[in-house]
N, CA and C of each residue as an Amber inpcrd file, in Angstrom:
protein
   585
  63.5020000  16.4110000 154.8250000  62.5500000  16.3170000 153.7230000
  63.2250000  16.7860000 152.4610000  63.0700000  16.1820000 151.4110000
  63.7330000  16.4960000 150.1600000  63.0830000  17.6870000 149.4870000
  63.9400000  18.5450000 148.9820000  63.4180000  19.7520000 148.2990000
  62.7130000  19.3510000 147.0210000  61.6800000  20.1280000 146.7510000
  60.9100000  19.8380000 145.5400000  61.5990000  20.3280000 144.2760000
  62.5820000  21.1720000 144.4600000  63.2610000  21.7000000 143.2580000
  64.2940000  20.7360000 142.7840000  64.3210000  20.4830000 141.5490000
  65.2260000  19.5060000 140.9960000  66.3470000  20.1590000 140.2030000
  67.1260000  19.3440000 139.5550000  68.2390000  19.8760000 138.7590000
  67.7830000  20.8280000 137.6870000  66.6390000  20.5990000 137.1290000
  66.1530000  21.5010000 136.0700000  65.9200000  22.8810000 136.5970000
  65.3140000  22.9350000 137.8200000  65.0730000  24.2540000 138.4190000
  66.3840000  24.9620000 138.7100000  67.4120000  24.2610000 139.1820000
  68.7070000  24.8760000 139.4820000  69.3230000  25.4460000 138.2190000
  69.2160000  24.7370000 137.1410000  69.7530000  25.2210000 135.8760000
  69.0240000  26.4800000 135.4380000  67.7240000  26.5060000 135.5960000
  66.9500000  27.6810000 135.1870000  67.3600000  28.9050000 135.9850000
  67.5600000  28.7310000 137.3310000  67.9630000  29.8590000 138.1710000
  69.3420000  30.3660000 137.7590000  70.2340000  29.4150000 137.4710000
  71.5700000  29.8250000 137.0630000  71.5160000  30.6390000 135.7730000
  70.6430000  30.2390000 134.8820000  70.5440000  30.9820000 133.6360000
  69.9680000  32.3890000 133.8340000  69.0290000  32.4840000 134.7840000
  68.4170000  33.7900000 135.0490000  69.4080000  34.7170000 135.7020000
  70.1170000  34.2410000 136.7350000  71.0330000  35.1160000 137.4810000
  72.3300000  35.3650000 136.7500000  72.7190000  34.5320000 135.8330000
  74.0090000  34.6970000 135.1610000  73.9620000  35.4480000 133.8490000
  72.7870000  35.7630000 133.3220000  72.7400000  36.4320000 132.0200000
  73.1420000  37.9100000 132.1310000  73.6980000  38.4580000 131.0260000
  74.1390000  39.8620000 131.0130000  72.9590000  40.8230000 130.9510000
  73.2220000  42.0510000 131.4870000  72.2050000  43.0910000 131.3570000
  72.1640000  43.6110000 129.9210000  70.9900000  43.9710000 129.5060000
  70.8260000  44.4800000 128.1440000  71.0750000  45.9850000 128.1510000
  72.0760000  46.4520000 127.3570000  72.3990000  47.8790000 127.2990000
  71.5560000  48.5970000 126.2400000  71.2950000  49.8740000 126.5330000
  70.5370000  50.6740000 125.5710000  71.3980000  50.9230000 124.3410000
  70.8400000  50.8740000 123.1670000  71.6390000  51.0900000 121.9460000
  72.1840000  52.5070000 121.8910000  73.4170000  52.6560000 121.4000000
  74.0320000  53.9850000 121.2580000  73.7840000  54.5100000 119.8570000
  73.6850000  55.9110000 119.7490000  73.4020000  56.5300000 118.4620000
  74.7160000  56.8840000 117.7650000  74.8200000  56.5740000 116.5360000
  76.0500000  56.8400000 115.7860000  76.2420000  58.3580000 115.6290000
  77.4880000  58.8720000 115.7750000  77.7300000  60.3200000 115.6360000
  77.4750000  60.7930000 114.2120000  77.0600000  62.0480000 114.1160000
  76.8400000  62.6390000 112.7990000  78.1730000  62.9270000 112.1290000
  78.1930000  62.9570000 110.8020000  79.4490000  63.2650000 110.0880000
  79.9310000  64.6550000 110.4740000  81.2240000  64.8010000 110.7560000
  81.8220000  66.0880000 111.1100000  81.6630000  66.4710000 112.5510000
  80.9720000  65.6630000 113.3820000  80.7690000  66.0070000 114.7860000
  82.0440000  65.7530000 115.5640000  82.2690000  66.5820000 116.5870000
  83.4170000  66.4360000 117.4700000  82.9340000  66.2670000 118.9030000
  83.7800000  65.6010000 119.6730000  83.4480000  65.4100000 121.0850000
  84.2680000  66.3820000 121.9190000  83.6410000  67.1000000 122.7830000
  84.3010000  68.0350000 123.6750000  83.5980000  68.0430000 125.0160000
  84.3620000  67.7850000 126.0820000  83.7820000  67.8170000 127.4180000
  82.6730000  66.8120000 127.6070000  82.7710000  65.6800000 126.9650000
  81.7450000  64.6610000 127.1300000  80.5320000  64.8760000 126.2630000
  80.4860000  65.9950000 125.4840000  79.3420000  66.2470000 124.6120000
  79.8070000  66.3170000 123.1650000  78.9250000  66.0230000 122.2880000
  79.2480000  66.0660000 120.8750000  78.8010000  67.4100000 120.2950000
  79.7490000  68.0670000 119.5350000  79.4380000  69.3430000 118.8790000
  79.1180000  69.1050000 117.4210000  78.2960000  69.9990000 116.8850000
  77.9540000  69.9030000 115.4840000  79.0930000  70.3710000 114.5850000
  78.9690000  70.2370000 113.2850000  80.0140000  70.6560000 112.3400000
  80.1260000  72.1850000 112.2840000  81.2730000  72.6860000 111.7510000
  81.5310000  74.1250000 111.6210000  80.4870000  74.7710000 110.7180000
  79.9490000  75.9140000 111.1760000  78.9630000  76.6190000 110.3690000
  79.6250000  77.4850000 109.3040000  78.8140000  78.0560000 108.4070000
  79.3030000  78.9240000 107.3500000  79.8120000  80.2370000 107.9250000
  80.7700000  80.8990000 107.2150000  81.2950000  82.2010000 107.6290000
  80.2130000  83.2630000 107.4770000  80.0750000  84.1110000 108.5070000
  79.0730000  85.1620000 108.4650000  79.4850000  86.3250000 107.5690000
  78.5770000  87.2510000 107.2830000  78.8990000  88.3920000 106.4150000
  79.8810000  89.3430000 107.0940000  80.6270000  90.1430000 106.2760000
  81.5820000  91.1040000 106.8090000  80.8580000  92.2270000 107.5300000
  81.4660000  92.6920000 108.6390000  80.8680000  93.7590000 109.4130000
  81.0120000  95.1140000 108.7360000  80.4040000  96.1430000 109.2850000
  80.4340000  97.4790000 108.7150000  81.8210000  98.0980000 108.8730000
  82.1570000  99.0590000 107.9530000  83.4200000  99.7720000 108.0110000
  83.5040000 100.6090000 109.2810000  84.6340000 100.5370000 109.9730000
  84.8220000 101.3300000 111.1720000  85.0370000 102.8000000 110.8410000
  84.9430000 103.6600000 111.8260000  85.1300000 105.0920000 111.6110000
  86.6030000 105.3820000 111.3300000  86.8570000 106.4230000 110.5320000
  88.2260000 106.7780000 110.1680000  88.9280000 107.4260000 111.3470000
  90.1650000 107.0470000 111.5370000  90.9560000 107.6150000 112.6120000
  91.4170000 109.0290000 112.2950000  91.9810000 109.7310000 113.2630000
  92.4340000 111.1040000 113.0360000  93.6530000 111.1450000 112.1230000
  93.8220000 112.2680000 111.4200000  94.9690000 112.4540000 110.5390000
  96.2470000 112.5780000 111.3510000  97.2530000 111.8720000 110.9340000
  98.5260000 111.9190000 111.6410000  99.2680000 113.2160000 111.3780000
 100.3340000 113.4760000 112.1150000 101.0990000 114.7100000 111.9230000
 101.8320000 114.7040000 110.5880000 102.0830000 115.8980000 110.0420000
 102.8130000 116.0150000 108.7870000 104.2550000 115.5760000 108.9930000
 104.7880000 114.9310000 107.9990000 106.1570000 114.4510000 108.0710000
 107.1690000 115.5720000 107.8870000 108.4400000 115.2320000 107.7630000
 109.4920000 116.2460000 107.5880000 109.2650000 117.0740000 106.3320000
 109.7650000 118.3170000 106.3550000 109.6260000 119.2000000 105.2010000
 110.4870000 118.7160000 104.0440000 110.0930000 119.1110000 102.8240000
 110.8600000 118.8170000 101.6150000 111.4580000 120.1210000 101.0990000
 112.7010000 120.0620000 100.6390000 113.3740000 121.2350000 100.0880000
 113.7120000 120.9900000  98.6260000 113.4680000 121.9960000  97.7790000
 113.7550000 121.9320000  96.3490000 114.7790000 123.0290000  96.0440000
 115.9530000 122.6130000  95.5870000 117.1000000 123.5030000  95.4600000
 117.5870000 123.5100000  94.0210000 117.5190000 124.6630000  93.3760000
 118.0540000 124.8220000  92.0270000 119.2050000 125.8200000  92.0430000
 120.2800000 125.5490000  91.3000000 121.4360000 126.4380000  91.3220000
 122.2240000 126.3290000  90.0280000 123.0910000 127.3400000  89.8100000
 124.0170000 127.3520000  88.6890000 125.4210000 127.1300000  89.2340000
 126.1890000 126.3130000  88.5390000 127.5640000 126.0740000  88.9460000
 128.4160000 127.3190000  88.6970000 129.4310000 127.5300000  89.5240000
 130.3480000 128.6590000  89.2610000 130.9430000 128.5570000  87.8550000
 131.0050000 129.6700000  87.1730000 131.5070000 129.6880000  85.8070000
 130.4090000 129.6170000  84.7650000 129.2160000 129.2050000  85.1510000
 128.0870000 129.1660000  84.2150000 127.4100000 130.5400000  84.2410000
 128.0820000 131.5080000  83.6400000 127.6500000 132.9000000  83.7330000
 126.5960000 133.2320000  82.6830000 125.7540000 134.2140000  83.0290000
 124.6940000 134.6570000  82.1170000 124.7810000 136.1690000  81.9350000
 125.0890000 136.6680000  80.7650000 125.0590000 138.1210000  80.5240000
 123.6210000 138.6360000  80.6060000 123.4490000 139.7450000  81.3080000
 122.1100000 140.3110000  81.4800000 121.9060000 141.3560000  80.4010000
 121.2640000 140.9390000  79.3360000 121.0210000 141.8180000  78.1910000
 119.5630000 142.2190000  78.0620000 118.6860000 141.6340000  78.8410000
 117.2620000 141.8550000  78.6770000 116.7780000 143.1580000  79.2680000
 115.5450000 143.4610000  78.9250000 114.8350000 144.6200000  79.4650000
 113.6700000 144.1230000  80.3000000 112.9460000 145.0600000  80.9000000
 111.7890000 144.6670000  81.7050000 110.7410000 143.9700000  80.8610000
 110.6520000 144.3340000  79.5880000 109.6800000 143.7080000  78.6970000
 110.1400000 142.3460000  78.2030000 111.4390000 142.1110000  78.1760000
 112.0000000 140.8340000  77.7080000 113.1890000 140.4960000  78.6160000
 112.9190000 139.9030000  79.7320000 113.9130000 139.6860000  80.7750000
 114.8570000 138.5340000  80.4220000 116.0330000 138.5540000  81.0490000
 117.0180000 137.4910000  80.8720000 116.7630000 136.4030000  81.9130000
 116.5370000 135.1860000  81.4610000 116.2900000 134.0580000  82.3700000
 117.6440000 133.5840000  82.9230000 117.7770000 133.6370000  84.2320000
 119.0130000 133.2360000  84.9080000 118.9070000 131.8210000  85.4640000
 117.7380000 131.4510000  85.9770000 117.5810000 130.1390000  86.6020000
 116.1100000 129.7330000  86.5610000 115.8470000 128.4510000  86.3730000
 114.4800000 127.9260000  86.4340000 114.5080000 126.4500000  86.7950000
 113.5700000 126.0220000  87.6290000 113.3480000 124.6110000  87.9420000
 111.9330000 124.4720000  88.4880000 111.4020000 123.2710000  88.4470000
 110.0110000 123.0360000  88.8190000 109.8770000 122.6620000  90.2880000
 108.7850000 123.1150000  90.8810000 108.4170000 122.7250000  92.2380000
 106.9890000 122.1650000  92.2020000 106.6120000 121.2900000  93.1450000
 105.2610000 120.7190000  93.1350000 104.2380000 121.6980000  93.7010000
 102.9860000 121.2720000  93.7030000 101.9450000 122.0670000  94.3500000
 102.1560000 122.0400000  95.8600000 101.7480000 123.1070000  96.5270000
 101.8800000 123.1600000  97.9800000 102.2140000 124.5580000  98.4560000
 102.5410000 124.6550000  99.7430000 102.9450000 125.9230000 100.3600000
 104.4550000 125.9050000 100.5760000 105.1070000 127.0500000 100.3280000
 106.5640000 127.0910000 100.3290000 107.0910000 128.3540000 101.0090000
 108.2730000 128.2170000 101.6040000 109.1020000 129.3470000 101.9970000
 110.2830000 129.3710000 101.0280000 110.4580000 130.4940000 100.3250000
 111.4200000 130.5790000  99.2320000 112.5050000 131.5880000  99.5720000
 113.7560000 131.2150000  99.2950000 114.8770000 132.1370000  99.3660000
 115.6860000 131.9980000  98.0890000 116.4070000 133.0710000  97.7040000
 117.2430000 133.0140000  96.5100000 118.3490000 134.0420000  96.6100000
 119.3670000 133.8640000  95.7450000 120.4340000 134.8540000  95.6330000
 121.0040000 134.8100000  94.2250000 121.5430000 135.9660000  93.7830000
 122.2140000 136.0770000  92.4930000 123.4580000 136.9360000  92.6960000
 124.6250000 136.4290000  92.2540000 125.8560000 137.2100000  92.2860000
 125.9920000 137.9800000  90.9750000 126.1510000 139.3070000  91.0730000
 126.2570000 140.1730000  89.9060000 127.6330000 140.8130000  89.8600000
 128.1170000 141.0380000  88.6530000 129.4070000 141.7230000  88.4820000
 129.4050000 142.4540000  87.1510000 130.3060000 143.4280000  87.0240000
 130.4200000 144.1690000  85.7760000 131.7950000 144.7980000  85.6580000
 132.2650000 144.9660000  84.4200000 133.5460000 145.5980000  84.1760000
 133.3460000 147.0540000  83.8490000 133.2360000 147.3410000  82.5600000
 132.9880000 148.7160000  82.1100000 131.5020000 149.0300000  82.0810000
 130.7380000 148.2010000  82.8150000 129.2840000 148.3230000  82.7870000
 128.8130000 149.4770000  83.6700000 127.7770000 150.1230000  83.2160000
 127.0110000 151.0240000  84.0650000 125.5440000 150.6680000  83.8590000
 124.9640000 150.0490000  84.8740000 123.5840000 149.5680000  84.7390000
 122.9190000 149.5100000  86.0980000 121.6400000 149.7720000  86.0780000
 120.7890000 149.4750000  87.2190000 120.1750000 148.1150000  86.9420000
 120.4620000 147.1220000  87.7850000 120.0620000 145.7450000  87.5190000
 118.9750000 145.3300000  88.4970000 117.8880000 144.8020000  87.9600000
 116.8100000 144.2330000  88.7560000 116.8070000 142.7170000  88.5510000
 116.6360000 141.9510000  89.6140000 116.4630000 140.5000000  89.5260000
 115.2620000 140.1100000  90.3760000 114.3660000 139.3230000  89.7900000
 113.1470000 138.9240000  90.4730000 113.0710000 137.3990000  90.5200000
 112.7470000 136.8700000  91.6950000 112.4780000 135.4440000  91.8700000
 110.9750000 135.2890000  92.0030000 110.3840000 134.3640000  91.2220000
 108.9210000 134.3220000  91.1170000 108.4390000 132.8990000  90.8560000
 107.2410000 132.6000000  91.3830000 106.5730000 131.3290000  91.0880000
 105.5740000 131.5440000  89.9590000 105.0340000 130.4440000  89.4380000
 104.0830000 130.5830000  88.3320000 102.7790000 131.2430000  88.7820000
 102.4500000 131.1350000  90.0690000 101.2270000 131.7710000  90.5740000
 101.3780000 133.2780000  90.6680000 102.6360000 133.7580000  90.8090000
 102.8660000 135.1930000  90.8620000 103.4520000 135.6820000  92.1620000
 103.7070000 134.8030000  93.1180000 104.4020000 135.2110000  94.3360000
 105.8490000 135.5250000  93.9700000 106.4130000 136.6170000  94.5290000
 107.7510000 137.0170000  94.1000000 108.4240000 137.8930000  95.1490000
 109.7210000 138.0930000  94.9420000 110.4970000 139.1150000  95.6350000
 111.5880000 139.5650000  94.6770000 112.0650000 140.8160000  94.8520000
 112.9750000 141.3980000  93.8700000 114.0990000 142.1510000  94.5570000
 115.2620000 142.1500000  93.9030000 116.4000000 142.9320000  94.3650000
 116.8240000 143.9250000  93.3060000 117.5570000 144.9640000  93.7380000
 118.0230000 146.0120000  92.8330000 119.4780000 146.3180000  93.1500000
 120.3040000 146.4400000  92.1090000 121.7270000 146.7610000  92.2810000
 122.1480000 147.7900000  91.2380000 123.0630000 148.6850000  91.6240000
 123.6980000 149.6140000  90.6840000 125.0950000 149.0830000  90.3980000
 125.2580000 148.5090000  89.2250000 126.5150000 147.8900000  88.8430000
 127.2920000 148.8400000  87.9200000 128.5260000 149.1640000  88.2900000
 129.3430000 150.0330000  87.4520000 130.5160000 150.5970000  88.2160000
 131.1840000 151.5550000  87.5800000 132.3820000 152.1710000  88.1720000
 132.1420000 153.6130000  88.5810000 130.9660000 154.1310000  88.3580000
 130.6730000 155.5110000  88.7170000 130.4000000 155.6270000  90.2080000
 130.3130000 156.8480000  90.6740000 130.0310000 157.0870000  92.0790000
 128.6760000 156.5090000  92.4860000 128.6570000 155.8470000  93.6160000
 127.4270000 155.2230000  94.0920000 127.1570000 153.8610000  93.4870000
 128.0220000 153.4200000  92.5480000 127.8530000 152.1000000  91.9340000
 128.8680000 151.1230000  92.5220000 128.6630000 149.8620000  92.2680000
 129.5580000 148.8250000  92.7580000 129.8930000 147.8640000  91.6320000
 131.1130000 147.3260000  91.6710000 131.5280000 146.3970000  90.6220000
 130.9060000 145.0190000  90.8160000 130.5850000 144.6690000  92.0580000
 129.9960000 143.3590000  92.3780000 128.9160000 143.5310000  93.4420000
 127.9260000 142.6950000  93.3540000 126.8480000 142.7460000  94.3490000
 126.1460000 141.3930000  94.3870000 125.5100000 141.0970000  95.5180000
 124.6980000 139.8810000  95.6670000 123.2900000 140.2970000  96.0470000
 122.3460000 139.9370000  95.2100000 120.9430000 140.2060000  95.5080000
 120.3200000 138.9760000  96.1720000 119.5400000 139.2080000  97.2060000
 118.8680000 138.1200000  97.9330000 117.3820000 138.4040000  98.0090000
 116.5770000 137.3500000  98.0110000 115.1290000 137.4790000  98.1630000
 114.6310000 136.4340000  99.1440000 113.4770000 136.7050000  99.7220000
 112.8020000 135.7330000 100.5870000 111.3140000 136.0340000 100.5810000
 110.4950000 134.9960000 100.4360000 109.0400000 135.1680000 100.4250000
 108.3890000 133.8020000 100.5860000 107.0730000 133.7970000 100.7290000
 106.3010000 132.5560000 100.7840000 105.3820000 132.4800000  99.5820000
 104.9690000 131.2650000  99.2580000 104.1090000 131.0640000  98.0860000
 103.1640000 129.9060000  98.3380000 101.9770000 129.9860000  97.7520000
 100.9830000 128.9200000  97.8130000 100.6520000 128.5330000  96.3730000
 101.0700000 127.3360000  95.9770000 100.9250000 126.8990000  94.5990000
  99.8620000 125.8080000  94.5040000  98.8470000 126.0180000  93.6800000
  97.7660000 125.0420000  93.5270000  98.1230000 123.9210000  92.5680000
  99.1780000 124.1000000  91.7880000  99.6060000 123.0710000  90.8370000
 101.1090000 123.1730000  90.6520000 101.7480000 122.1050000  90.1670000
 103.1920000 122.1790000  89.9260000 103.5280000 123.2370000  88.8870000
 104.7500000 123.7890000  88.9880000 105.1590000 124.8000000  88.0230000
 106.5590000 125.2960000  88.3010000 107.0610000 126.1960000  87.4580000
 108.4510000 126.6430000  87.5870000 108.6430000 127.7100000  88.6630000
 109.8210000 127.6560000  89.2810000 110.3400000 128.7470000  90.1080000
 111.4750000 129.3650000  89.3110000 111.4210000 130.6730000  89.0660000
 112.3570000 131.3070000  88.1330000 113.0770000 132.4820000  88.7800000
 114.2680000 132.7670000  88.2470000 114.9900000 134.0130000  88.5400000
 115.2320000 134.6980000  87.2070000 114.6980000 135.9160000  87.0390000
 114.8830000 136.7110000  85.8290000 115.5370000 138.0400000  86.1990000
 116.4350000 138.5180000  85.3430000 117.1030000 139.7990000  85.5680000
 116.9960000 140.6680000  84.3130000 117.1090000 141.9840000  84.5100000
 117.1450000 142.9230000  83.3860000 117.8980000 144.1890000  83.8110000
 118.3520000 144.9250000  82.8340000 119.1190000 146.1500000  83.0990000
 118.3140000 147.3660000  82.6690000 118.5630000 148.4620000  83.3460000
 117.9000000 149.7230000  83.0380000 118.9770000 150.7710000  82.7910000
 118.8340000 151.5250000  81.6840000 119.7890000 152.5870000  81.3160000
 121.2100000 152.0370000  81.2480000 121.3460000 150.9010000  80.6030000
 122.6510000 150.2580000  80.5290000 123.5970000 150.9410000  79.5670000
 124.8530000 151.0280000  79.9940000 125.9200000 151.5730000  79.1590000
 127.0850000 150.5920000  79.2070000 127.6580000 150.2720000  78.0650000
 128.7970000 149.3710000  78.0170000 128.3560000 147.9200000  78.0020000
 129.3200000 147.0640000  78.3390000 129.0610000 145.6310000  78.3270000
 127.9820000 145.2680000  79.3380000 127.2270000 144.2360000  79.0440000
 126.1660000 143.8480000  79.9890000 126.7580000 143.2980000  81.2870000
 126.0890000 143.5270000  82.3940000 126.5190000 142.9100000  83.6550000
 126.3380000 141.3940000  83.5880000 127.0220000 140.7060000  84.4800000
 127.0390000 139.2560000  84.4700000 126.3450000 138.7260000  85.7210000
 125.4520000 137.7390000  85.5120000 124.8800000 136.9720000  86.6260000
 125.6980000 135.6980000  86.7530000 126.4060000 135.5630000  87.8640000
 127.2320000 134.3950000  88.0930000 126.4830000 133.3370000  88.8920000
 127.0410000 132.9980000  90.0500000 126.4110000 131.9760000  90.8950000
 125.0040000 132.4270000  91.2930000 124.0210000 131.5820000  91.0170000
 122.6270000 131.8620000  91.3670000 122.0210000 130.6100000  91.9790000
 121.1340000 130.8000000  92.9410000 120.5260000 129.6540000  93.6260000
 119.1910000 130.0740000  94.2150000 118.2460000 129.1290000  94.2230000
 116.9450000 129.3340000  94.8620000 116.5590000 128.0540000  95.5820000
 115.9810000 128.2080000  96.7780000 115.5600000 127.0690000  97.5870000
 114.0980000 127.2810000  97.9790000 113.2680000 126.2870000  97.6880000
 111.8520000 126.3140000  98.0750000 111.6190000 125.1960000  99.0910000
 111.2750000 125.5690000 100.2990000 111.0270000 124.5990000 101.3660000
 109.5200000 124.4390000 101.5350000 109.0380000 123.2220000 101.3460000
 107.6040000 122.9680000 101.4480000 107.2110000 122.8870000 102.9120000
 106.1360000 123.5790000 103.2720000 105.6750000 123.6680000 104.6540000
 104.1970000 123.2800000 104.7240000 103.7100000 123.0710000 105.9450000
 102.3140000 122.6670000 106.1230000 101.3550000 123.7780000 105.6840000
 101.6380000 124.9970000 106.0670000 100.8060000 126.1340000 105.6570000
 101.5970000 127.4260000 105.8420000 101.1320000 128.4890000 105.2490000
 101.7610000 129.8050000 105.3910000 100.7050000 130.8120000 105.8310000
 101.1610000 131.8540000 106.4940000 100.3090000 132.9860000 106.8810000
 100.9570000 134.2480000 106.3900000 100.1830000 135.0900000 105.7130000
 100.6990000 136.3430000 105.1520000 100.2110000 137.5200000 105.9830000
 101.1160000 138.4540000 106.2290000 100.7920000 139.6810000 106.9520000
 101.3090000 140.8550000 106.1230000 100.4050000 141.5470000 105.4520000
 100.7980000 142.6660000 104.6080000 100.5260000 143.9970000 105.2870000
 101.4110000 144.9610000 105.0520000 101.2450000 146.2880000 105.6670000
 101.3900000 147.3620000 104.6160000
């Protein structure tokens, strides 16, 4: 028996079975979007505000000490003609503010001199140490002597470190201050013990 479907029906079936599937429309990416792991990321956001200041760390250890050294060259002699009221300046140089350990020395000599010689090393704040020498040719006197001092000082501001000398009951030519030197070593702190 002949099929009732004709060529027209065959063509219609072919058109139905052969047509493509309709795909869902895709959405266009936003400007600045990136694809990562199969997903689209949005654009970079604005930078946030700065965070709070962190706590301050502990103070580090003090560095190496500083030394301040003032001296007179050999041959740069100073006659000691002053008195206690008007002393002879032998040496001076400036040191900064801070705490210091100070040492000094002065070489003294005399020819026909007879004098009791005092030399004091002092800071502007008033910390000091002093030496005493009997310069002369009489009994108990010496033709040459070296006076030395050592002390600590606490200076709140920069200022001079000085060595001043003077003579007492001087007879004859004034004694001579030759080589003189003072060294101030800056330290973290000082402790004083007085008795």
